[in-house]
C-alpha positions as CSV (number, residue, x, y, z in Angstrom):
1,M,13.5,-6.7,8.4
2,K,16.2,-4.1,8.0
3,S,19.1,-3.6,5.7
4,S,22.3,-5.5,6.5
5,V,24.2,-2.1,6.9
6,W,21.6,-1.0,9.5
7,R,22.0,-4.3,11.3
8,L,25.8,-3.9,11.5
9,Q,25.5,-0.4,12.9
10,V,23.1,-1.5,15.6
11,S,25.3,-4.5,16.4
12,L,28.4,-2.3,16.8
13,L,26.5,0.2,18.9
14,C,25.4,-2.6,21.2
15,L,29.0,-3.8,21.6
16,I,30.3,-0.3,22.4
17,I,27.6,0.4,24.9
18,A,27.2,-2.9,26.6
19,G,30.5,-4.6,25.9
20,V,28.7,-8.0,25.9
21,C,25.9,-7.5,23.4
22,L,25.9,-10.4,20.9
23,V,23.8,-10.4,17.7
24,R,23.8,-14.1,16.8
25,V,21.8,-13.9,13.6
26,V,23.9,-13.8,10.4
27,R,21.8,-13.7,7.2
28,A,22.8,-13.7,3.6
29,A,23.3,-10.2,2.2
30,E,20.1,-8.7,0.8
31,P,20.1,-8.0,-3.0
32,S,21.4,-4.6,-3.9
33,N,18.0,-3.7,-5.5
34,V,16.0,-4.5,-2.4
35,W,12.5,-2.9,-2.4
36,D,11.7,-2.1,1.2
37,T,7.9,-1.7,1.5
38,F,8.1,-0.5,5.1
39,S,5.4,-2.9,6.0
40,D,6.1,-2.5,9.7
41,T,4.7,1.1,9.3
42,W,1.4,-0.1,7.8
43,V,-1.7,0.1,9.9
44,A,-4.6,-2.4,10.2
45,T,-7.6,-3.3,12.3
46,D,-8.8,-6.9,12.1
47,A,-12.4,-8.1,11.9
48,L,-12.6,-8.3,15.7
49,G,-11.7,-4.6,16.1
50,R,-8.1,-5.3,17.3
51,V,-5.7,-2.6,16.2
52,V,-2.3,-3.7,15.0
53,P,0.3,-1.8,17.1
54,T,2.7,0.7,15.6
55,H,6.0,2.2,16.6
56,A,4.4,4.3,19.3
57,E,3.3,1.2,21.1
58,V,6.1,-1.2,20.4
59,G,9.2,0.9,20.2
60,A,12.2,0.9,17.8
61,P,13.1,-2.1,15.8
62,R,15.3,-4.7,17.4
63,P,17.5,-6.4,14.7
64,D,18.7,-9.1,17.1
65,R,15.2,-10.7,17.4
66,T,14.1,-13.3,14.9
67,V,10.8,-15.1,14.1
68,G,10.4,-18.4,12.3
69,V,7.2,-20.0,11.3
70,F,6.6,-23.8,10.7
71,Y,5.7,-24.3,7.1
72,F,4.3,-27.4,5.4
73,L,5.3,-28.7,1.9
74,W,3.1,-31.8,1.7
75,H,0.0,-30.6,0.0
76,G,-0.2,-32.9,-3.0
77,A,2.3,-35.5,-2.0
78,H,-0.1,-37.8,-0.1
79,I,-3.4,-37.5,-1.9
80,Q,-5.7,-40.5,-1.5
81,G,-8.9,-39.0,-2.9
82,G,-10.8,-36.1,-1.4
83,P,-10.4,-33.5,-0.3
84,Y,-12.1,-34.9,2.9
85,D,-13.0,-31.9,5.0
86,V,-13.7,-32.9,8.6
87,T,-15.7,-29.8,9.3
88,R,-18.0,-30.4,6.4
89,I,-18.3,-34.1,7.2
90,L,-19.4,-33.4,10.7
91,A,-21.8,-30.7,9.5
92,Q,-23.3,-33.4,7.3
93,D,-23.3,-36.1,9.9
94,P,-22.6,-35.0,13.5
95,E,-22.3,-38.7,14.6
96,A,-19.6,-39.5,12.0
97,M,-16.8,-39.7,14.7
98,R,-18.5,-42.8,15.9
99,K,-18.8,-44.3,12.4
100,P,-15.4,-45.4,11.1
101,D,-17.1,-47.1,8.2
102,S,-19.0,-44.0,7.1
103,P,-18.6,-43.3,3.4
104,L,-18.0,-39.7,4.2
105,W,-14.5,-40.5,5.5
106,G,-11.5,-41.1,3.3
107,P,-9.4,-44.3,3.8
108,L,-7.7,-45.0,7.1
109,H,-4.5,-43.0,7.3
110,A,-5.6,-40.8,4.4
111,P,-5.1,-37.0,4.9
112,H,-8.2,-35.1,5.9
113,H,-8.4,-31.3,5.9
114,W,-9.7,-29.7,9.1
115,G,-11.1,-26.8,7.1
116,E,-10.6,-24.9,3.9
117,S,-7.9,-22.3,3.3
118,I,-8.9,-19.0,1.8
119,F,-6.9,-20.2,-1.3
120,G,-9.0,-23.4,-1.5
121,Y,-7.7,-27.0,-1.2
122,Y,-4.5,-26.0,-2.9
123,L,-1.3,-27.9,-3.8
124,T,2.1,-26.8,-2.6
125,R,3.3,-26.1,-6.2
126,D,0.6,-23.6,-6.9
127,E,2.8,-20.6,-7.8
128,S,0.1,-18.0,-7.0
129,V,-0.3,-19.3,-3.5
130,L,3.5,-19.5,-3.0
131,R,3.8,-15.8,-4.1
132,K,1.1,-14.8,-1.7
133,H,2.6,-16.8,1.2
134,A,6.0,-15.0,0.6
135,Q,4.3,-11.6,0.6
136,M,2.0,-12.2,3.6
137,L,4.8,-13.7,5.8
138,S,7.3,-11.0,4.8
139,D,4.7,-8.3,5.5
140,A,4.1,-9.8,9.0
141,G,7.8,-9.7,9.8
142,V,8.6,-13.4,9.6
143,D,12.3,-13.9,8.9
144,V,12.4,-17.7,8.1
145,V,10.0,-20.5,7.3
146,I,11.0,-23.8,8.7
147,F,9.9,-26.7,6.5
148,D,8.5,-29.8,8.1
149,V,10.5,-32.8,6.9
150,T,10.2,-34.9,10.1
151,N,8.5,-37.8,8.4
152,Q,11.6,-38.9,6.4
153,I,10.4,-37.2,3.2
154,T,12.1,-34.0,2.0
155,Y,9.5,-33.0,-0.6
156,K,12.3,-31.9,-2.9
157,D,10.1,-31.0,-5.9
158,D,7.9,-28.9,-3.6
159,Y,10.6,-26.9,-1.8
160,M,12.4,-26.4,-5.1
161,A,9.2,-24.9,-6.5
162,L,8.9,-22.6,-3.6
163,L,12.6,-21.6,-3.7
164,R,12.3,-20.8,-7.4
165,V,9.2,-18.7,-7.0
166,W,10.6,-16.8,-4.0
167,S,13.9,-16.3,-5.8
168,E,11.9,-14.7,-8.6
169,L,10.3,-12.3,-6.2
170,R,13.7,-11.4,-4.7
171,A,15.0,-10.8,-8.2
172,L,12.3,-8.1,-8.5
173,G,13.7,-6.6,-5.3
174,N,11.1,-8.0,-2.8
175,R,11.9,-9.4,0.5
176,T,10.8,-12.9,1.3
177,P,11.5,-15.1,4.4
178,Q,14.5,-17.4,4.2
179,V,14.2,-21.1,4.7
180,A,15.4,-23.9,7.0
181,F,14.4,-27.5,7.8
182,L,13.2,-29.4,10.8
183,C,14.5,-32.9,10.4
184,P,13.3,-36.2,12.0
185,F,13.8,-36.1,15.7
186,W,15.3,-39.5,16.3
187,D,16.8,-40.5,13.0
188,P,17.7,-37.5,10.9
189,A,20.7,-38.9,8.9
190,K,18.8,-39.8,5.7
191,V,17.0,-36.5,5.4
192,V,20.0,-34.4,6.3
193,R,22.1,-36.1,3.7
194,E,19.4,-35.7,1.0
195,L,19.1,-32.0,1.8
196,W,22.8,-31.7,1.7
197,R,23.2,-33.5,-1.7
198,D,20.1,-32.0,-3.4
199,L,20.3,-28.4,-2.2
200,Y,23.1,-27.2,0.1
201,S,26.2,-28.9,-1.5
202,Q,25.0,-27.6,-4.9
203,G,24.8,-24.0,-3.7
204,L,21.2,-23.7,-5.0
205,F,19.3,-20.6,-3.9
206,A,21.9,-19.8,-1.3
207,D,20.5,-16.3,-0.7
208,L,17.4,-18.0,0.7
209,W,19.2,-20.1,3.3
210,F,18.6,-18.9,6.8
211,R,21.8,-18.5,8.7
212,W,22.4,-18.7,12.5
213,D,25.8,-18.2,14.0
214,G,27.2,-17.6,10.6
215,K,26.1,-20.9,9.0
216,P,22.9,-22.3,7.4
217,L,20.7,-23.5,10.2
218,I,19.3,-27.0,10.3
219,L,17.2,-28.5,13.1
220,A,18.7,-31.9,13.6
221,D,20.7,-33.8,16.2
222,P,24.3,-33.8,14.9
223,A,25.1,-36.8,17.1
224,L,22.7,-38.9,15.0
225,L,24.2,-38.1,11.6
226,S,26.8,-40.8,11.3
227,E,26.2,-44.0,9.4
228,R,25.3,-46.7,11.9
229,V,26.7,-50.2,11.9
230,G,26.7,-53.0,14.5
231,N,24.1,-55.2,16.0
232,E,20.8,-53.9,17.5
233,K,19.0,-57.2,17.8
234,H,18.7,-58.7,21.3
235,N,16.7,-61.3,23.1
236,T,18.1,-61.5,26.6
237,P,19.3,-59.0,29.2
238,T,22.7,-59.9,30.7
239,E,23.1,-58.4,34.2
240,L,26.3,-56.6,35.0
241,L,27.3,-57.4,38.6
242,P,29.6,-55.3,40.8
243,G,33.2,-56.3,40.4
244,H,32.6,-57.9,37.0
245,S,32.7,-56.8,33.4
246,L,30.8,-57.4,30.2
247,G,32.2,-56.6,26.7
248,Q,31.8,-56.9,23.0
249,S,34.6,-56.9,20.3
250,F,34.0,-55.5,16.8
251,V,35.7,-54.7,13.6
252,V,35.0,-51.5,11.5
253,S,36.3,-50.7,8.1
254,E,35.7,-46.9,8.3
255,Q,36.6,-44.2,10.8
256,F,34.1,-43.8,13.7
257,D,33.4,-41.2,16.3
258,K,30.8,-42.8,18.6
259,V,30.2,-46.3,20.0
260,G,27.6,-47.4,22.5
261,A,25.3,-50.1,23.9
262,C,21.8,-50.5,25.2
263,F,21.3,-51.1,28.9
264,P,18.3,-52.6,30.8
265,T,17.8,-51.5,34.4
266,W,14.7,-53.5,35.0
267,K,12.8,-50.2,35.5
268,T,15.0,-49.4,38.5
269,T,16.5,-45.9,39.1
270,N,20.0,-44.7,39.9
271,A,21.7,-47.4,37.7
272,C,25.4,-46.5,36.9
273,L,28.3,-48.0,34.9
274,T,31.5,-47.1,33.2
275,L,32.1,-47.6,29.5
276,K,35.6,-48.1,28.1
277,L,37.0,-48.6,24.6
278,F,40.2,-50.5,23.9
279,K,42.1,-51.0,20.7
280,D,42.5,-54.6,19.5
281,G,40.9,-56.4,22.4
282,P,40.5,-56.6,26.2
283,G,44.3,-56.2,26.7
284,G,44.8,-53.4,24.2
285,E,45.4,-49.7,24.6
286,E,42.6,-47.9,26.3
287,L,41.3,-45.1,24.1
288,G,38.7,-43.5,26.3
289,Q,36.2,-44.1,29.1
290,Q,33.1,-42.3,30.7
291,R,31.0,-42.9,33.8
292,F,27.3,-42.9,33.1
293,T,24.9,-42.2,36.0
294,N,21.1,-42.4,36.3
295,V,20.8,-44.6,33.3
296,L,17.1,-45.1,32.3
297,D,15.7,-48.5,31.4
298,N,16.8,-49.5,27.9
299,D,18.8,-46.4,27.3
300,W,21.5,-46.3,24.7
301,R,24.7,-44.7,26.1
302,Y,27.7,-43.7,24.0
303,L,31.3,-42.9,24.1
304,V,31.8,-39.9,21.8
305,F,35.2,-39.0,20.4
306,Q,36.1,-35.5,19.1
307,N,38.7,-36.9,16.7
308,P,37.6,-39.9,14.6
309,I,39.0,-43.4,15.5
310,P,40.6,-45.2,12.6
311,P,39.4,-48.5,11.1
312,G,40.4,-51.6,12.9
313,R,39.5,-54.1,15.7
314,Y,38.2,-52.8,19.0
315,Y,36.7,-53.8,22.3
316,L,33.9,-52.0,24.3
317,E,33.7,-52.9,27.9
318,A,31.2,-52.1,30.7
319,T,32.4,-52.2,34.3
320,D,31.8,-50.7,37.8
321,A,28.1,-51.4,38.0
322,A,26.0,-49.6,40.7
323,G,22.4,-50.3,41.1
324,R,20.8,-52.9,38.9
325,I,22.0,-52.7,35.3
326,G,22.8,-55.0,32.4
327,W,23.6,-55.2,28.7
328,W,21.1,-56.3,26.2
329,S,22.4,-59.3,24.3
330,H,21.5,-62.0,21.9
331,T,22.1,-65.7,22.4
332,E,23.1,-66.2,18.7
333,D,26.2,-64.9,17.0
334,L,24.9,-62.1,14.8
335,F,27.8,-59.7,14.5
336,A,30.5,-60.8,12.0
337,E,34.0,-60.5,13.4
338,G,32.8,-59.7,16.8
339,H,32.3,-61.7,20.1
340,A,30.5,-61.2,23.4
341,F,32.7,-61.2,26.5
342,A,32.1,-61.8,30.3
343,D,35.0,-60.9,32.6
344,R,37.2,-60.5,29.5
345,A,36.6,-64.1,28.4
346,A,34.7,-64.8,25.1
347,V,31.2,-66.3,25.4
348,A,28.5,-67.3,23.0
349,G,26.4,-64.8,21.2
350,D,26.7,-61.0,20.8
351,R,25.8,-57.9,22.7
352,A,23.7,-55.0,21.3
353,L,26.1,-52.5,19.9
354,R,26.0,-49.3,17.7
355,V,29.0,-47.9,16.0
356,F,28.7,-44.5,14.2
357,T,31.2,-44.2,11.4
358,A,32.4,-40.8,10.4
359,S,32.6,-40.5,6.6
360,P,34.1,-37.5,4.9
361,E,30.7,-36.4,3.8
362,T,29.4,-36.5,7.4
363,R,32.3,-34.4,8.5
364,R,31.6,-31.9,5.7
365,I,28.0,-31.7,6.8
366,R,28.8,-31.2,10.4
367,A,31.2,-28.3,9.5
368,F,28.7,-26.7,7.1
369,F,25.6,-26.2,9.3
370,T,24.7,-24.7,12.5
371,F,22.9,-27.5,14.3
372,R,20.2,-27.2,16.8
373,K,18.8,-30.4,18.3
374,P,15.0,-30.4,18.1
375,Q,13.1,-31.4,21.2
376,P,10.0,-33.3,20.2
377,D,8.4,-33.3,23.7
378,Y,5.8,-30.8,24.6
379,F,6.4,-31.1,28.3
380,R,10.1,-31.9,29.1
381,G,12.0,-28.9,28.0
382,P,15.7,-28.8,27.1
383,T,17.9,-31.7,28.2
384,G,21.1,-29.8,27.3
385,P,22.3,-26.6,25.5
386,D,21.8,-25.9,21.8
387,Q,18.4,-27.5,21.6
388,W,15.2,-25.9,20.2
389,S,11.6,-26.6,20.7
390,W,8.9,-26.5,18.0
391,L,5.8,-26.8,20.1
392,E,5.2,-26.9,23.9
393,V,2.3,-26.5,26.3
394,Y,2.1,-23.4,28.4
395,P,4.3,-22.3,30.2
396,Q,6.9,-23.0,27.5
397,H,10.5,-23.5,28.4
398,V,13.4,-21.3,27.5
399,F,16.0,-23.1,25.4
400,T,19.6,-21.8,26.0
401,N,22.7,-22.1,23.8
402,S,26.1,-23.2,24.8
403,A,26.9,-19.7,26.0
404,G,24.0,-19.8,28.4
405,Q,21.9,-17.2,26.6
406,K,18.2,-17.3,26.2
407,E,18.2,-18.4,22.6
408,Q,14.8,-19.8,21.6
409,M,11.2,-20.5,22.6
410,S,8.2,-21.9,20.8
411,V,4.8,-20.3,20.4
412,G,1.9,-22.6,19.3
413,I,-1.6,-21.9,18.1
414,A,-2.9,-25.1,19.8
415,Q,-1.4,-28.4,21.1
416,N,-2.4,-32.0,20.7
417,A,-1.8,-32.5,24.4
418,V,-4.4,-34.1,26.7
419,G,-3.6,-33.5,30.4
420,N,0.1,-34.3,30.8
421,R,0.4,-36.6,27.8
422,L,0.7,-36.4,24.1
423,G,-2.7,-37.0,22.6
424,S,-4.8,-36.4,19.5
425,M,-6.6,-33.2,18.6
426,S,-9.9,-35.1,18.3
427,E,-9.7,-36.3,21.9
428,L,-11.8,-34.6,24.6
429,G,-9.5,-32.3,26.6
430,A,-7.1,-31.4,23.8
431,R,-5.6,-27.9,24.0
432,G,-7.3,-26.1,21.2
433,R,-7.2,-22.4,20.1
434,S,-9.4,-21.3,23.0
435,F,-7.4,-23.1,25.7
436,H,-5.9,-20.8,28.3
437,K,-5.6,-20.4,32.1
438,G,-5.8,-24.2,32.3
439,A,-9.1,-24.7,30.6
440,T,-11.0,-24.3,27.3
441,D,-12.8,-21.0,27.0
442,N,-16.4,-21.9,26.0
443,R,-17.7,-18.3,25.3
444,P,-19.3,-17.9,21.8
445,D,-16.7,-17.1,19.2
446,A,-13.8,-17.7,21.6
447,V,-12.1,-19.7,18.8
448,R,-11.5,-16.4,16.9
449,Y,-9.5,-14.7,19.6
450,G,-6.5,-17.0,19.8
451,F,-6.4,-17.2,23.6
452,N,-4.1,-20.1,23.6
453,V,-1.5,-18.5,21.4
454,S,-1.8,-15.1,23.1
455,E,-0.9,-16.8,26.4
456,Q,2.1,-18.4,24.8
457,W,3.2,-15.2,23.1
458,D,2.9,-13.2,26.4
459,R,5.2,-15.8,28.1
460,A,7.7,-15.6,25.2
461,L,7.7,-11.8,25.3
462,A,8.3,-11.8,29.0
463,E,11.4,-14.2,28.6
464,D,12.5,-12.3,25.4
465,P,14.6,-15.0,23.7
466,Q,16.6,-14.3,20.5
467,F,14.4,-16.5,18.3
468,I,10.7,-17.4,18.5
469,F,9.4,-20.4,16.5
470,V,5.7,-20.2,15.7
471,T,3.7,-23.3,14.9
472,G,2.3,-23.0,12.3
473,W,1.3,-21.5,9.0
474,N,-0.3,-24.0,6.6
475,E,-0.5,-27.6,7.9
476,W,-4.2,-28.1,7.2
477,I,-4.3,-31.9,7.0
478,A,-4.0,-34.9,9.3
479,G,-4.3,-38.6,8.7
480,R,-7.3,-40.6,10.0
481,F,-6.4,-43.1,12.7
482,A,-8.1,-45.6,15.0
483,E,-5.4,-45.6,17.7
484,F,-2.8,-43.2,18.9
485,N,-0.4,-43.3,21.9
486,G,-2.4,-46.0,23.7
487,V,-5.8,-44.5,23.1
488,R,-8.2,-46.2,20.7
489,L,-11.4,-44.5,19.4
490,P,-13.5,-45.2,16.3
491,V,-12.1,-42.2,14.5
492,M,-9.0,-40.1,15.5
493,F,-7.1,-37.2,14.1
494,V,-3.8,-36.5,15.8
495,D,-2.4,-33.1,14.7
496,Q,-5.4,-31.3,13.2
497,F,-9.1,-31.9,13.7
498,D,-11.5,-28.9,13.4
499,Q,-11.4,-25.2,13.6
500,E,-10.9,-25.2,17.4
501,H,-8.4,-28.0,17.4
502,S,-6.0,-26.9,14.6
503,R,-2.9,-24.8,14.5
504,D,-2.8,-22.9,11.2
505,I,-2.4,-19.2,10.9
506,E,-3.1,-19.0,7.2
507,P,-6.5,-17.4,6.7
508,M,-9.4,-19.8,6.3
509,R,-12.6,-19.6,4.3
510,G,-15.3,-18.6,6.7
511,G,-14.7,-19.3,10.4
512,H,-12.1,-17.1,11.9
513,G,-11.0,-15.7,8.5
514,D,-7.8,-13.7,8.8
515,D,-8.0,-13.1,12.6
516,Y,-4.9,-15.1,13.4
517,Y,-2.8,-13.5,10.7
518,Y,-3.2,-10.0,12.2
519,Q,-2.7,-11.4,15.7
520,L,0.6,-12.8,14.4
521,V,1.5,-9.4,12.9
522,S,0.7,-7.6,16.2
523,Y,2.8,-10.0,18.3
524,I,5.8,-9.9,16.0
525,R,5.8,-6.1,16.2
526,R,5.6,-6.3,20.0
527,Y,8.6,-8.7,19.9
528,K,10.7,-7.0,17.2
529,G,9.6,-3.4,17.3
530,A,8.6,-1.2,14.3
531,R,9.9,1.8,12.5
532,P,8.4,5.2,13.0
533,L,6.6,7.0,10.2
534,G,7.2,10.7,9.8
535,P,4.6,13.3,8.8
536,V,3.8,14.1,5.2
537,K,6.1,16.6,3.6
538,S,3.8,18.3,1.1
539,A,4.6,20.3,-2.0
540,K,2.6,22.4,-4.4
541,I,1.0,20.0,-6.8
542,S,-0.7,20.7,-10.1
543,I,-3.1,18.0,-11.5
544,D,-1.9,18.2,-15.0
545,G,-0.5,14.7,-15.9
546,E,3.0,15.9,-15.3
547,F,4.5,14.3,-12.2
548,D,7.8,15.9,-11.5
549,D,6.3,18.0,-8.8
550,W,5.7,14.9,-6.7
551,R,9.4,14.2,-6.3
552,A,9.6,16.6,-3.4
553,V,6.7,14.9,-1.5
554,E,7.6,12.4,1.3
555,P,7.2,9.7,2.4
556,E,6.9,7.3,-0.5
557,F,4.5,4.5,0.4
558,R,5.4,1.2,-1.3
559,D,3.8,-2.1,-2.2
560,T,5.1,-5.5,-3.3
561,I,6.3,-5.7,-6.9
562,G,4.9,-8.5,-9.0
563,D,1.9,-9.4,-6.9
564,P,-1.2,-8.9,-9.0
565,V,-3.2,-12.2,-9.0
566,N,-2.7,-14.5,-11.9
567,R,-3.6,-18.0,-11.0
568,S,-4.2,-21.3,-12.9
569,H,-3.5,-24.5,-11.0
570,R,-5.2,-27.7,-10.2
571,G,-6.4,-28.3,-6.7
572,W,-6.4,-31.3,-4.3
573,D,-9.2,-32.7,-6.4
574,K,-7.7,-33.3,-9.8
575,S,-11.0,-32.3,-11.4
576,V,-10.8,-28.8,-9.9
577,T,-8.6,-26.0,-11.3
578,Y,-8.3,-22.7,-9.5
579,V,-8.3,-19.9,-12.0
580,N,-8.1,-16.2,-11.3
581,R,-7.0,-13.7,-14.0
582,T,-7.9,-10.5,-12.1
583,G,-4.3,-9.3,-11.9
584,R,-3.8,-6.2,-14.1
585,N,-2.1,-3.1,-12.9
586,D,0.8,-3.8,-10.5
587,I,0.7,-0.9,-7.9
588,V,4.2,-0.3,-6.5
589,A,4.3,3.2,-4.9
590,A,2.0,6.0,-3.7
591,K,2.3,9.4,-2.1
592,A,0.0,11.8,-0.4
593,S,0.1,15.6,-0.1
594,F,-2.4,18.2,1.1
595,S,-3.3,21.8,1.3
596,G,-5.8,23.7,3.2
597,K,-8.4,23.0,0.5
598,E,-7.6,19.5,-0.8
599,F,-6.1,16.1,-0.3
600,L,-3.8,15.0,-3.2
601,A,-2.9,11.5,-4.0
602,Y,-0.3,9.9,-6.4
603,V,0.2,6.3,-7.5
604,R,2.7,4.6,-9.7
605,T,2.5,1.1,-11.3
606,H,5.3,-1.2,-12.4
607,A,4.3,-1.0,-16.0
608,R,2.1,1.3,-18.1
609,L,-1.4,1.7,-16.8
610,T,-4.1,-0.3,-18.7
611,T,-7.0,1.5,-20.3
612,P,-9.6,2.6,-17.7
613,L,-12.4,0.1,-17.6
614,G,-15.4,-0.3,-15.3
615,T,-15.7,0.5,-11.6
616,N,-12.6,-1.5,-10.6
617,W,-9.8,0.5,-12.2
618,M,-7.3,2.2,-9.9
619,V,-9.7,3.0,-7.0
620,L,-8.6,5.1,-4.0
621,L,-10.1,4.2,-0.6
622,L,-10.0,6.7,2.2
623,D,-10.5,6.6,6.0
624,V,-10.6,10.3,7.1
625,D,-12.2,10.0,10.5
626,A,-9.6,7.7,12.2
627,N,-12.4,5.3,13.0
628,P,-11.9,1.8,11.4
629,T,-15.2,0.5,12.8
630,N,-17.5,2.5,10.6
631,G,-17.8,2.9,6.8
632,W,-17.0,0.1,4.5
633,F,-14.3,-1.9,6.3
634,G,-13.4,1.5,7.8
635,Y,-13.3,3.4,4.5
636,D,-15.5,6.5,4.5
637,F,-14.9,7.5,0.9
638,R,-13.8,6.0,-2.4
639,V,-12.4,7.9,-5.4
640,N,-12.2,7.0,-9.1
641,A,-14.6,4.1,-9.0
642,F,-16.0,5.8,-12.1
643,R,-15.1,8.9,-14.1
644,P,-18.0,11.3,-15.0
645,S,-15.9,13.0,-17.7
646,E,-12.4,13.4,-18.9
647,G,-10.1,14.7,-16.1
648,E,-12.6,14.0,-13.4
649,A,-13.1,11.2,-10.9
650,A,-16.2,10.6,-8.7
651,V,-15.9,10.9,-5.0
652,E,-18.3,8.6,-3.1
653,R,-19.3,8.3,0.5
654,W,-20.3,5.0,2.2
655,E,-23.8,5.4,3.5
656,S,-25.3,2.5,5.4
657,S,-25.2,-0.2,2.7
658,G,-23.9,1.4,-0.4
659,W,-21.7,4.1,-2.1
660,R,-23.4,7.5,-2.8
661,R,-21.7,10.2,-4.9
662,C,-20.8,13.2,-2.9
663,G,-18.3,15.2,-5.1
664,T,-15.8,15.3,-7.8
665,A,-12.0,15.0,-7.9
666,L,-9.6,16.1,-10.5
667,C,-7.7,13.2,-12.1
668,K,-4.9,12.8,-14.6
669,F,-2.8,9.8,-15.6
670,A,-0.1,9.1,-18.1
671,G,2.3,6.2,-18.6
672,N,2.5,4.4,-15.3
673,E,1.4,7.3,-13.1
674,L,-1.8,8.8,-11.8
675,E,-2.6,11.8,-9.7
676,L,-5.8,13.3,-8.3
677,S,-7.0,16.0,-5.9
678,V,-10.0,15.7,-3.6
679,P,-11.5,18.8,-2.0
680,W,-11.8,18.5,1.7
681,L,-15.4,19.7,1.4
682,A,-16.1,16.6,-0.8
683,L,-14.7,14.6,2.1
684,Q,-17.0,16.5,4.5
685,R,-14.1,18.2,6.2
686,D,-13.6,21.9,6.6
687,R,-9.9,21.4,7.3
688,P,-7.3,18.6,7.1
689,P,-7.6,15.9,9.7
690,A,-4.6,14.7,11.7
691,T,-4.3,11.5,9.7
692,V,-5.7,9.9,6.6
693,D,-5.5,6.1,6.1
694,F,-5.7,5.1,2.5
695,K,-5.4,2.3,0.1
696,W,-5.2,1.9,-3.7
697,T,-6.8,-1.1,-5.4
698,D,-7.1,-2.3,-9.0
699,N,-9.6,-4.9,-10.1
700,C,-10.1,-6.2,-6.6
701,F,-13.8,-6.0,-6.0
702,A,-15.8,-9.2,-6.5
703,A,-17.2,-10.7,-3.3
704,G,-17.5,-7.3,-1.6
705,D,-15.7,-8.4,1.5
706,W,-12.2,-8.4,3.0
707,T,-11.2,-11.4,0.9
708,D,-11.2,-9.2,-2.2
709,F,-8.0,-7.5,-1.0
710,T,-6.2,-10.9,-0.6
711,L,-7.6,-12.9,-3.6
712,N,-8.1,-10.4,-6.5
713,G,-6.3,-7.9,-8.6
714,D,-3.8,-5.8,-6.6
715,A,-4.2,-3.9,-3.4
716,A,-1.6,-1.4,-2.1
717,P,-0.8,-2.0,0.7
718,N,-1.6,-5.7,0.8
719,D,-4.6,-7.4,2.4
720,R,-6.3,-5.4,5.2
721,F,-3.3,-3.1,5.7
722,N,-3.5,0.7,5.0
723,Y,-1.0,3.4,4.5
724,R,-1.2,6.2,7.1
725,A,-0.6,9.8,6.0
726,I,0.2,11.9,9.0
727,L,-0.9,15.4,8.1
728,R,-0.5,17.2,11.5
């Protein structure tokens, strides 16, 4: 992400050059003390040897391209025992899917984990996890997380916890993603109103609201927000014959802006009719009409009015039938102050009718948000403008806005689609992580490579929409069912099942680890571009505990502020508390300089350095041969793991299976700064290499693998990333 001033300059340049360039994203202004870590210049190689591309491969940043990631708040809200981990259950009993009564399963409908996150079976309000999520997603280039509130629950306490923690990170100057909500597809009114009343109307955490077209974005159908009155009960279809009319009178006590009815077609096609609205009754003033064609069986069709209709008595009439079509009705009188009509004469009973009232609150909500109607279907694509998808099968559709621009596409890790229908992830044939080119790739370890999502990303990059919605980050759980969408099996899991049939990017314990995270980083850079990194501007440095001579050195490499690990929170199992107190020195900035004889390094922490202790205190890791596949996770040398004497730091080389001392560096520190110089000869170089990739760590090492950089102490830069010093 770039500064708002930089965005404005690019936008103006586009307008001048092209005359039609339109940057649709309008975000809240960044805090004046924003701490840009330049994470898009960091380098990384994942466990599969895939190199994250940099500016040279992806080109300059494109500020008019935006990435959102589906994010889940429900960890802790639906606990019914457990955690029940499907992967562990099947490892214990491979036949468990045929045994619905197995004691290994949790209760029917209870949430089951498909696997274990690197952070354990955590709860949403675990602040350490929330901080790490903000950091990892921001480092990746994610602009907005989109909360799943599609099941009529807003998870207020959970999103408030996240907003508070992310706001604290922003107060320190860090960037975090902003937030938006995906509301229920077919009945969003309750959820939208709760979000409006609890969050948006209160102006809470406004700098974290994601804005699109100048207003906070919400994924909900604005046509379904009004309060609904009328009669939806029906027990008989009344056929509308050509040359005849059917009608229903009604009385409303509030303004309304939409009225409609439900029409059977007896499963025929090409059914048509005209709806008309009259004031007072059949002989009253006509207020509007519309012709509806190709009405599907049991469709609700509506007259929609731009200006609200005042309270009063009204009459809705259906005429001019073509094909076979009727009006669902009820033989009893169910609608107070309303009557059914046939050929404008009152008859017994009532017809199915919906009236959407337009309260002042609804009008305020509609004016406040930018709405995009979410399309739930994986196959159908858009049915009109200003709709967005959240998940589709390949090849995904392009969703356009009302101006006809390519606005949005979805990219999914996997899809619970079986053939051409919605299915469950546990069904044979579901499109898992290894599904591509129309089939599941059965090669060993195919699940680690993300072939499904790569295929979807490649399609999205080719179409190049303004917004890409990635599903998803941290869903992890799915309820246990016995039936879904007409299919019945002893045990079924709809949205998540196992490692292959799951769609989380958040790193997992074991399995594919953090492979999908760096795949996400790589594709976001290909979509959004990345900034170039200039060569090191060196200066004459004296290792003397005085640091003014470092001011002339460029660039400054930065790290997240406030990210050392300090965790204490209960897990999914109430008897488990996750505790990690390894956070100590908060590394915030580093520099590198060089001469013909030595490599020099500088590091600064947020507060005063702690007293040097053990082999885990302020350690510098170096890759000097530009080969990330050798050494210890690519690092050929480490410096300052121990100090032979005052003013010295040991230089060690990785040899086969351990560190062996190979030289000595000069080292001085005072206050919150440290500097050292390493002779090139100690690094087994007779002259400076073209590049040096490096990383500072404090109190990280525990397991001795990649997870240490994510779970413990502080690493600068974060996780597997490295800084790259370009020396020549």
